[in-house]
C-alpha positions as CSV (number, residue, x, y, z in Angstrom):
1,M,15.1,8.6,-5.3
2,T,15.5,8.6,-1.3
3,D,12.1,7.7,0.0
4,P,10.5,4.4,-3.2
5,I,7.7,3.4,-1.8
6,A,6.4,7.9,-1.4
7,D,7.0,7.6,-4.7
8,Y,4.6,4.0,-5.3
9,L,1.8,5.9,-3.3
10,T,2.2,9.5,-5.1
11,R,2.2,7.3,-9.0
12,L,-1.3,5.6,-7.4
13,R,-2.1,8.9,-5.4
14,N,-1.9,11.0,-9.7
15,A,-3.7,7.9,-11.4
16,I,-6.5,8.0,-9.2
17,K,-6.9,11.6,-9.8
18,A,-7.0,11.8,-13.4
19,S,-8.9,9.1,-13.3
20,H,-6.7,6.5,-14.9
21,R,-7.7,2.5,-15.2
22,I,-3.7,1.0,-15.0
23,V,-0.7,2.8,-13.8
24,E,2.9,1.2,-14.1
25,I,4.8,1.5,-11.2
26,P,9.1,0.2,-11.2
27,A,9.2,-3.1,-9.1
28,S,11.2,-3.8,-5.9
29,N,10.2,-6.3,-3.9
30,I,8.7,-4.6,-0.9
31,K,6.7,-2.5,-3.9
32,K,5.4,-6.0,-4.8
33,E,4.4,-6.9,-0.7
34,I,3.0,-3.3,-0.8
35,T,1.3,-4.2,-3.6
36,K,-0.4,-8.0,-2.3
37,V,-2.2,-6.7,0.9
38,L,-4.3,-3.7,-1.5
39,H,-5.6,-6.4,-4.0
40,D,-6.1,-8.8,-0.4
41,K,-7.9,-6.1,0.8
42,G,-9.9,-4.6,-2.3
43,Y,-8.6,-1.5,-2.8
44,I,-7.3,-2.7,-5.7
45,Q,-8.6,-4.4,-9.1
46,N,-5.8,-6.5,-10.6
47,Y,-2.4,-6.8,-10.8
48,K,1.0,-8.2,-13.0
49,F,4.6,-7.9,-12.3
50,E,6.6,-7.6,-15.3
51,E,9.9,-8.6,-15.8
52,N,11.3,-5.9,-18.7
53,G,15.0,-4.9,-18.1
54,P,16.8,-5.0,-14.6
55,Q,14.2,-3.7,-12.8
56,G,11.2,-4.6,-13.9
57,S,7.2,-2.9,-13.4
58,I,3.8,-3.0,-11.3
59,K,1.3,-2.7,-13.3
60,I,-2.5,-1.8,-11.5
61,A,-5.4,-2.2,-12.4
62,L,-7.6,0.7,-10.3
63,K,-10.6,-0.2,-9.2
64,Y,-14.0,2.1,-9.6
65,N,-17.5,1.8,-8.8
66,P,-19.2,1.7,-11.7
67,T,-21.7,3.7,-11.3
68,T,-20.5,6.7,-9.2
69,K,-17.1,6.5,-10.7
70,Q,-15.2,7.2,-7.2
71,N,-12.4,4.9,-7.1
72,A,-12.3,2.1,-4.2
73,I,-9.1,3.8,-2.4
74,V,-9.9,7.4,-1.0
75,S,-7.0,8.6,0.3
76,L,-2.9,7.0,0.6
77,K,-1.2,8.7,3.5
78,R,3.1,7.9,3.9
79,V,3.7,7.6,7.8
80,S,7.2,5.4,8.5
81,T,9.7,8.1,6.2
82,P,13.6,7.6,6.1
83,G,13.6,10.7,7.9
84,L,11.4,9.5,10.7
85,R,11.3,5.9,11.3
86,K,8.2,4.9,13.2
87,Y,8.0,1.5,15.4
88,V,5.0,0.0,17.2
89,K,4.7,-2.4,19.8
90,H,1.6,-5.4,18.8
91,E,-0.3,-3.1,21.8
92,D,1.4,0.2,20.0
93,L,-0.4,-1.2,16.4
94,P,-2.9,2.0,14.8
95,R,-6.4,2.0,13.9
96,V,-7.4,3.5,11.2
97,I,-10.5,5.6,10.3
98,N,-12.2,2.9,14.0
99,G,-11.3,-0.7,10.8
100,L,-12.7,1.4,8.4
101,G,-8.9,1.0,6.5
102,V,-5.7,-0.9,6.6
103,A,-1.8,0.1,7.8
104,I,0.1,-1.5,6.6
105,V,2.9,-3.3,8.4
106,S,6.7,-4.0,7.6
107,T,7.3,-6.7,10.1
108,S,10.0,-9.7,11.1
109,K,7.4,-12.3,9.1
110,G,6.7,-9.9,6.2
111,V,4.6,-7.2,5.0
112,M,0.4,-7.7,6.9
113,T,-1.5,-5.0,7.9
114,D,-2.1,-3.9,11.4
115,K,-5.5,-6.2,12.1
116,E,-3.4,-9.3,10.9
117,A,-0.2,-8.2,12.8
118,R,-2.5,-7.5,16.4
119,T,-3.6,-11.5,15.5
120,E,0.3,-12.0,15.1
121,G,1.5,-10.3,18.2
122,I,4.4,-8.8,16.5
123,G,5.0,-5.2,15.6
124,G,6.4,-3.7,13.4
125,E,7.3,-0.3,11.1
126,V,3.7,1.0,10.3
127,L,4.4,1.8,6.5
128,C,1.0,4.0,6.0
129,Y,-2.2,4.4,5.4
130,V,-4.8,3.5,3.0
131,Y,-8.7,4.3,3.4
């Protein structure tokens, strides 16, 4: 697999389209950090890191609206790919839907949202957009 983050986002996207409650994804440190950001921002209900096998896995409980059965995540879009990395300065950090969505950024101080990176005054690699 050449792009584990794209695989992570695709597994989430497929689980949402199939209306699954829980999705299990192979773990890595970057995927764990992205999962923590998604939970902190309210896009997923809960998560659990399991140490089974050499790699481990992440179990993610997806968040749905109880009345409309619509998921909290409308779209997941990969920005920086292995073939074309997208690095930005803190002044040029993107705003996703005028601040309604988040851009997940990998910085020198860890994985965080675009708003947190803007307040810290650091740029980095834009991993994905979530809204």
